[in-house]
C-alpha positions in Angstrom: 15.7 58.3 10.8 12.0 58.1 11.3 11.7 56.5 7.8 14.3 53.9 8.7 12.4 53.0 12.1 9.3 52.8 10.3 10.8 50.3 7.5 12.4 48.1 10.1 8.9 47.8 11.9 7.1 46.9 8.5 9.7 44.3 7.8 9.5 42.8 11.2 5.7 42.3 10.7 6.0 41.1 7.2 8.8 38.5 8.5 6.9 37.1 11.2 3.9 36.1 8.6 6.6 34.5 6.6 8.1 32.3 9.0 5.2 30.1 9.7 3.9 29.9 6.0 5.4 27.4 3.6 5.9 28.5 0.2 4.6 32.0 0.0 5.7 34.7 -2.1 8.1 37.5 -0.1 6.9 40.7 -0.9 8.9 43.6 -2.2 11.0 44.9 0.6 13.5 47.4 -0.4 14.2 49.0 -3.7 17.7 49.7 -5.0 19.5 50.3 -8.5 21.6 47.1 -7.9 18.4 45.0 -8.4 17.1 45.8 -11.9 13.7 44.5 -11.4 11.8 42.0 -9.3 10.1 38.8 -10.4 6.5 39.2 -9.6 5.5 35.8 -9.8 7.8 33.2 -8.5 7.1 30.1 -6.4 8.7 27.2 -4.9 7.3 23.7 -4.6 8.8 21.0 -2.7 8.2 17.2 -2.9 8.9 16.8 1.0 8.8 19.1 3.9 10.3 16.2 6.3 13.5 17.3 7.7 16.8 16.4 5.9 17.6 13.4 8.3 14.3 11.5 7.3 14.3 9.1 4.4 12.4 6.2 5.7 8.7 5.8 6.8 7.4 5.3 10.5 7.7 1.6 9.8 11.8 1.9 8.8 11.0 1.4 5.1 13.0 3.2 2.7 11.3 6.2 0.9 12.2 7.0 -2.9 13.7 10.3 -3.4 11.4 12.8 -4.6 8.6 11.3 -2.6 7.1 13.1 0.1 8.5 11.1 3.3 12.0 11.8 1.9 13.6 15.0 3.2 17.3 13.6 2.6 16.6 13.8 -1.3 13.9 16.1 -1.9 12.9 17.7 -5.4 12.5 21.6 -5.6 10.4 23.1 -8.4 11.1 26.9 -8.8 8.4 28.8 -10.8 9.0 32.2 -12.1 8.2 34.7 -15.1 10.7 37.0 -16.3 9.6 40.7 -16.2 10.4 43.6 -18.3 10.8 44.1 -22.0 12.6 41.5 -24.5 16.2 40.9 -23.3 18.6 38.1 -22.7 18.5 35.8 -19.8 21.5 33.7 -19.7 21.9 32.3 -16.3 20.1 32.0 -12.8 21.5 31.8 -9.3 19.5 30.0 -6.5 21.1 31.1 -3.1 19.9 29.0 -0.2 19.8 31.1 3.0 18.5 31.7 6.5 17.9 35.2 5.4 15.5 36.4 2.6 17.0 39.7 1.5 19.5 39.7 -1.4 22.8 41.7 0.0 22.2 40.6 3.7 24.6 38.0 4.8 23.6 34.6 3.5 23.9 31.4 5.9 23.1 27.9 4.4 20.3 26.6 6.8 21.4 24.1 9.4 21.9 20.6 7.9 20.8 21.6 4.3 22.8 20.6 1.4 22.3 21.4 -2.3 26.0 20.2 -3.3 24.2 16.9 -4.7 21.4 18.9 -6.8 20.9 17.4 -10.4 18.8 19.4 -12.8 15.7 17.6 -13.4 14.8 15.6 -16.6 12.0 13.9 -18.3 8.9 14.9 -16.2 10.9 17.3 -14.2 12.9 18.9 -17.1 12.5 22.7 -17.5 9.5 24.3 -19.0 9.1 27.7 -20.7 12.6 28.8 -21.3 14.7 25.8 -22.5 18.3 25.0 -23.1 19.3 25.3 -19.1 22.5 23.3 -17.9 23.7 23.1 -14.4 27.0 24.8 -13.5 30.3 23.0 -13.4 33.6 23.5 -12.1 33.6 26.8 -10.0 29.7 27.2 -10.9 28.8 23.6 -9.9 26.3 23.3 -6.9 28.0 23.9 -3.6 27.2 24.3 0.2 30.3 26.8 0.8 29.6 29.8 -1.6 30.7 33.1 -0.4 27.3 34.9 -0.8 26.8 38.4 0.7 29.8 38.1 3.0 28.4 34.6 4.5 28.8 31.0 3.5 25.7 29.7 1.9 24.2 27.3 -0.6 24.3 27.9 -4.2 23.1 26.4 -7.5 23.8 28.0 -10.9 22.3 27.3 -14.3 23.1 28.7 -17.6 21.4 28.7 -20.9 23.2 26.9 -23.7 21.3 28.0 -26.4 21.7 31.9 -25.9 18.2 32.6 -27.2 16.5 36.0 -26.3 13.6 35.7 -24.1 10.6 37.8 -24.5 8.8 39.4 -21.3 6.5 37.3 -19.3 7.9 33.8 -20.1 6.3 31.5 -17.5 8.9 28.9 -16.7 9.8 26.3 -14.2 13.2 24.9 -13.1 13.5 21.4 -11.2 16.4 20.3 -9.0 16.5 16.9 -7.4 18.2 15.3 -4.6 18.4 18.3 -2.4 18.7 17.6 1.4 16.5 19.7 3.5 17.3 21.6 6.8 17.7 18.9 9.6 15.2 20.6 11.9 11.6 20.3 12.0 9.4 23.3 11.5 12.4 25.4 10.2 11.9 28.4 7.8 14.4 29.0 5.2 14.7 31.0 2.0 15.7 30.8 -1.7 17.2 33.9 -3.3 16.7 34.0 -7.2 19.1 36.3 -9.2 18.8 36.2 -13.0 21.9 37.7 -15.2 22.1 38.7 -18.8 25.4 36.6 -19.1 27.0 33.3 -18.5 29.4 34.7 -16.1 26.8 35.8 -13.4 28.0 39.5 -13.5 25.3 41.7 -15.2 22.3 41.1 -12.9 18.7 41.3 -14.7 15.9 40.1 -12.1 15.7 39.3 -8.5 13.0 37.7 -6.0 12.9 35.3 -2.9 10.7 32.5 -2.0 10.1 31.1 1.5 9.6 27.5 2.5 9.8 25.6 5.5 10.5 21.8 7.0 7.6 20.7 9.2 7.1 17.8 11.6 6.2 14.7 10.1 2.8 12.9 11.3 3.5 9.3 12.0 0.2 7.4 11.9 0.0 3.9 13.3 -3.2 1.6 12.9 -3.4 -1.7 14.3 -5.6 -4.4 12.4 -5.8 -7.4 14.6 -5.9 -11.0 13.6 -9.4 -12.1 12.5 -11.1 -15.1 11.8 -14.8 -16.1 11.3 -15.9 -19.7 10.9 -19.2 -21.3 11.2 -20.7 -24.7 10.2 -24.3 -25.2 9.4 -26.9 -27.5 7.5 -29.2 -25.0 6.0 -28.5 -23.3 2.6 -27.8 -19.7 2.9 -26.2 -17.4 0.4 -22.9 -15.6 1.6 -23.2 -11.9 2.1 -20.7 -9.0 1.9 -20.0 -9.4 5.8 -19.8 -13.2 5.5 -22.6 -13.8 7.7 -22.2 -16.8 9.9 -24.4 -19.9 9.8 -26.6 -20.1 13.0 -28.7 -23.2 12.5 -28.7 -26.3 15.0 -26.3 -28.4 12.8 -28.8 -31.3 12.8 -28.6 -33.4 9.7 -30.6 -36.5 8.6 -28.9 -39.0 6.3 -31.2 -41.2 4.5 -34.7 -40.9 3.0 -37.4 -38.5 4.0 -37.4 -40.2 7.4 -33.8 -40.4 7.9 -33.9 -44.2 6.7 -31.2 -46.0 5.1 -31.9 -48.8 2.6 -29.6 -51.5 0.9 -30.9 -50.8 -2.5 -30.3 -47.0 -2.4 -27.3 -44.7 -2.1 -28.1 -41.6 0.0 -26.2 -38.2 0.6 -26.6 -35.3 3.0 -25.1 -31.9 2.9 -23.8 -29.5 5.4 -21.7 -26.3 4.8 -18.8 -24.5 6.4 -17.9 -20.6 6.0 -14.7 -18.9 6.3 -13.4 -15.7 6.6 -9.8 -14.6 7.5 -7.1 -12.1 7.0 -4.3 -14.7 7.7 -1.6 -13.6 5.6 0.1 -16.8 5.5 -3.1 -19.1 4.8 -5.6 -21.2 6.8 -6.4 -24.9 6.9 -9.9 -26.4 7.7 -9.8 -29.9 9.4 -12.5 -32.4 10.3 -12.8 -34.8 13.4 -14.9 -37.5 14.0 -15.7 -41.3 13.6 -18.0 -43.2 11.6 -21.6 -43.7 12.0 -22.3 -45.8 15.2 -25.4 -47.3 17.2 -24.1 -48.7 20.4 -21.3 -51.3 19.6 -22.2 -51.3 16.0 -20.9 -48.9 13.1 -21.3 -48.4 9.5 -17.9 -49.0 8.3 -15.9 -46.1 6.8 -15.6 -46.1 3.1 -12.7 -48.2 1.7 -12.2 -49.6 5.0 -11.2 -46.4 6.5 -8.2 -46.2 4.2 -7.8 -42.7 2.4 -7.2 -43.3 -1.3 -5.7 -40.7 -3.7 -8.5 -40.3 -6.0 -11.2 -41.2 -3.3 -13.9 -44.1 -3.4 -17.1 -44.5 -5.4 -20.5 -45.1 -3.9 -21.6 -48.7 -3.9 -25.0 -49.3 -2.9 -25.3 -52.5 -0.7 -22.2 -52.1 0.8 -21.7 -50.2 4.2 -19.9 -46.9 3.4 -19.8 -43.8 5.1 -17.5 -41.0 3.6 -17.5 -37.4 3.0 -16.0 -35.0 0.3 -16.4 -31.3 -0.9 -18.8 -30.6 -3.7 -16.8 -28.1 -5.7 -19.2 -28.3 -8.4 -21.8 -26.3 -6.5 -21.9 -22.9 -8.2 -24.2 -21.3 -5.5 -21.1 -20.6 -3.7 -17.7 -19.0 -3.7 -15.2 -21.6 -3.2 -12.2 -20.0 -4.9 -9.5 -19.1 -2.0 -9.7 -22.2 -0.3 -8.8 -25.5 -2.2 -9.9 -29.1 -1.3 -7.0 -31.7 -0.3 -6.2 -33.2 -3.7 -4.4 -36.2 -2.4 -6.2 -38.1 -0.7 -9.1 -36.6 -2.5 -11.3 -34.7 -0.7 -12.7 -32.4 -3.5 -14.5 -35.1 -5.5 -17.9 -35.2 -3.5 -19.9 -33.7 -6.4 -21.6 -35.8 -9.2 -23.7 -39.3 -8.9 -23.8 -41.7 -6.2 -25.2 -44.5 -8.0 -23.2 -47.7 -8.5 -19.8 -46.6 -9.7 -21.0 -43.1 -9.6 -18.8 -40.1 -10.5 -18.7 -38.6 -6.8 -15.6 -40.0 -4.6 -15.5 -39.9 -0.8 -12.9 -40.4 1.4 -13.0 -40.8 5.4 -10.6 -41.4 8.4 -11.8 -42.6 11.4 -8.5 -41.8 12.9 -9.7 -38.1 12.9 -11.4 -38.4 16.0 -7.9 -38.2 17.7 -6.0 -36.5 15.0 -7.8 -34.0 12.7 -7.7 -34.6 9.1 -6.8 -31.7 6.9 -9.8 -31.2 4.4 -9.1 -27.9 2.7 -6.5 -25.1 3.0 -5.6 -21.6 1.3 -2.4 -20.0 0.7 -3.4 -16.6 2.0 -6.4 -14.5 3.5 -9.9 -15.7 2.6 -12.5 -13.1 1.8 -15.7 -15.4 2.2 -15.6 -18.9 1.2 -18.6 -21.4 1.7 -17.8 -25.0 1.2 -20.6 -27.7 0.6 -19.5 -31.1 2.4 -21.5 -34.1 1.4 -21.8 -37.1 3.2 -22.4 -40.8 1.9 -24.3 -43.4 3.6 -25.0 -46.8 2.3 -25.5 -50.0 4.4 -25.3 -53.8 3.7 -28.0 -56.4 4.5 -25.6 -57.5 7.6 -25.8 -53.9 9.2 -27.7 -54.3 12.3 -30.9 -52.2 13.1 -30.7 -49.2 15.1 -30.1 -45.3 15.1 -26.9 -44.6 14.0 -25.0 -41.4 14.7 -21.9 -39.4 14.7 -21.0 -35.9 15.3 -18.3 -34.5 12.9 -16.3 -31.5 14.2 -14.7 -29.0 11.7 -11.5 -26.9 13.0 -10.2 -23.8 11.2 -6.6 -22.9 11.7 -5.1 -19.8 10.2 -1.5 -18.7 10.2 -0.7 -15.2 11.1 
């Protein structure tokens, strides 16, 4: 009687350690002639510890079978070494129970199902011993097998090649689409019994592995909408942080003294820089009017009518226009694209009579901003070189001509 009490106390201590450890190997708890040899090396690796009701992630997206977030269709990989001298191992029975001990009533863990289990193929095919096939008919996977007086889950496999197996053969057998127990942090066991026949009658080895479901940790992180947009007139190289322009924005159009002359075409450059995580793209617009001095003005290029290909510079003719110089290799202008029609991306090139550079300008932009460039998605860091053309005719009155061009970035989140 004292021996029995001592054994019960020892088992209670061991079992308490097992309940909170996923996938550990259960020590030998008994020794009886019914079970010929214990598998000293055995393991169970499951693809997901999520409970069997979980097949989607925190955002509600479906998780594929066999992946970490899918407990409704998990993958179970058993590893073991068949001990003892050379002998014939022809079949294995996997019993899914709430108790680890063979001979004790086996109850299928709550919500668990092995009835749809499939023997792994390709990368999940058995290794070591080969020739395994899933049991069929009365030996097919089932959730209602009569096991040691209880109703548990059972998967049986047999070897179709019948080849003898030497001792210490490391092997794996994998089953897919097993449904885990449907409670979180729930310990369960799989008893492994091997036989020397395909009728599951002559037992050879035994062993038990333990596992557990676990509460899933649903992590939510928020990324806010962001846009960094700046305009300047001083050349600065972009950085990894997409450093914004910070100069005054003042720009002189003309010779070194900011004076226009009828015999010469003049151009000046400003820059805008954009970074946004907008998933649906962004647009950059301009708003303003032509150069003015009191009631006098320099006519917008082409009379203020935008053209599909833009208009060339004509010295001696009053013209004010703008265009993006996409030929400037000093900057990354790859995710944004200048509007093609009417053309705003042809500002690079020569500005002598009939030059290659083309410009547009719409005075109506003062009240209705005009789109200059756009992107189809987020922009890491694009810098645009905007070139302004200034020409005058002999009839343009003397004066100080000024205008303010405002740039607007509009992201779509």
